N, C-alpha and C positions, 0 to 999 in steps of 0.2 A: 620493550620491557613489559612483561605480563605481571599483573598483580594476582594475589591469591584468589580473589573472588571473581576473576575474569570468566572462569568456567560457568559460574552462576549467571553472569550477565549474558554470556553466549547462549546458554540454555534458555534464558528469558527471551532473547531476540528470536531464537528458533521457534519458541512457543507462540510468540506473537505472529510470526510469519505463517505458522500452521493454521492459526485461527483467522488470519486475513490473507488468503491465498493470492489475492491480486496485488500484493505488495512484496517487495524484497526488503527484509529487515536485517540490519547488521548491528553489532556492538563494536564501537570504535575503541580498540585497545589503547591507542594513544590519546584520542580525544576524550575518552571516558563518557561518551554519549551514545545513545541509541539512534540509529539512522534508518529512515524509511524512504523507499523510492517506489512510486506506483508502476505497476506492470500492466496498466490499461491506458487507453487513449485519454488524454487530457487536453484541455484548452490551452494549457501553458506548462512549462517545465516545473516540476515539483521535487524538492528535496527537503525532507523534514528531519529535525533532530531534537532530542531532549535527553536530559540526564535521568528522567523519570519515565518508566514504561507506561504508566497510566496516562500521563500527559501525551506521550507519543501516540497512543491509541486514540485519544481524543482528537489530536491534530489530524490523524489519518482519516477518521470518520468525517471531520469537518471538511477536509480537502476533497474527499470523495463526493460529498454532497455538492460542493461548490464547483469543482473542476472536472469531474468525470464527464466525458462526452457521452450524450445519450445514444443508445443504439439507433441505427438507421430505421426510419419508419418504413414499414412494409406497405406498399401501395396495394390496394384492393384491385384485382384484375378480374372482371367477370369472365367466366369460362366462355370460350367461343363455341358457338353452336354450328354444326355442319349444315350447309344449305340443302 
């Protein structure tokens, strides 16, 4: 069952996802919550939810700082010189 303001919530979820491209953001029509799932490597499984979009963004930023796997370190390799 959809409520009259679901379109507004769906648009808000889409806007958050556009501003945070490394996340999948959804509006739960039945749960009446915004949901966020990271689309980057993490140290643990993450599923965030909140009825408030600003709170969800805050949770997303905190989760990214805490759980995002750092990119692999590039090792310096000196160039080989021909004998």
